Phi, psi and omega in degrees: 000131167287161174296325176300311177299317179297317177301322182290317178293315180301312184295320181300321187274347185280142186245121184116159174057044187305327186281317178297314180307308183298325176300316177302311183291317174307324184291312188289327177301313189277342191233098165311330181259021180301352178257007184243145187301331179299340183285114186287337177286357184120157177210161179284137178236167181232132181235162179211122175270120190271112184235142185241082187297338185294320181261354179060054187212160169226155189257126173239158185244128175275107182294128185294320179277323186276337187050052178223151170282125187217162169298167172282149178163179173166205188283145177286144181254160177304336188264359173287123188267329181219159169307314184292319181296316181295314178305313184296315178305306178306313178300319177285323182296313186279335180267336187070012181267106169286152175083025170296147174225133183284138178301130177304159177103002184086197180295159178269318191204161168243135183220104174270124176213152182273129174240174180306326182283315186172184181288135168255124178257081181281120167264111189260123179243177175238130184248115184287132173267142180290164183303144172070020180293144176239132182277162178216121187288134185256176177296347182276353191238144160275337182200157178218124187211146170277145179228140170289154184318313191283346174282332189303323179297326184279352182237333190247166183268177186306319185300316178302321178293316176297323179296320180291314183289335176287328179290318179289321175298323179290330180292000000 
């Protein structure tokens, strides 16, 4: 199964955000290359909110290009077999935290937003950090920091706040 086929299956099984979910499916139907950064009309991305429920905190990255506090995530790579795998890879690479596991149940949210490169059709997962997790900054970040749940709205935009709220509701 290709990454494109996996994305279609994941989205067909995703419950919620019906209109946006259909927009994603329509995009993939119209763009066989819709999983790749090279698709100028936009492409699916995969992200993971790294969360430590035991400590009541989330790990956010200060994105180097956008200069915003965001969840970890980014473009799918040719080696990614699944959206979930891409989200977990991105979360691990950008957080430096080994042993992350995705919250069961598939994506937590969808978020479509315009970036300097194109429209991003972001499929958002949550990744559970193991006890005692210690972060390590990557080349893609200006900073990496744990925030208490109630601090997130003061540093991040609404999309991150909504992702945190949906993740906490699923927990």
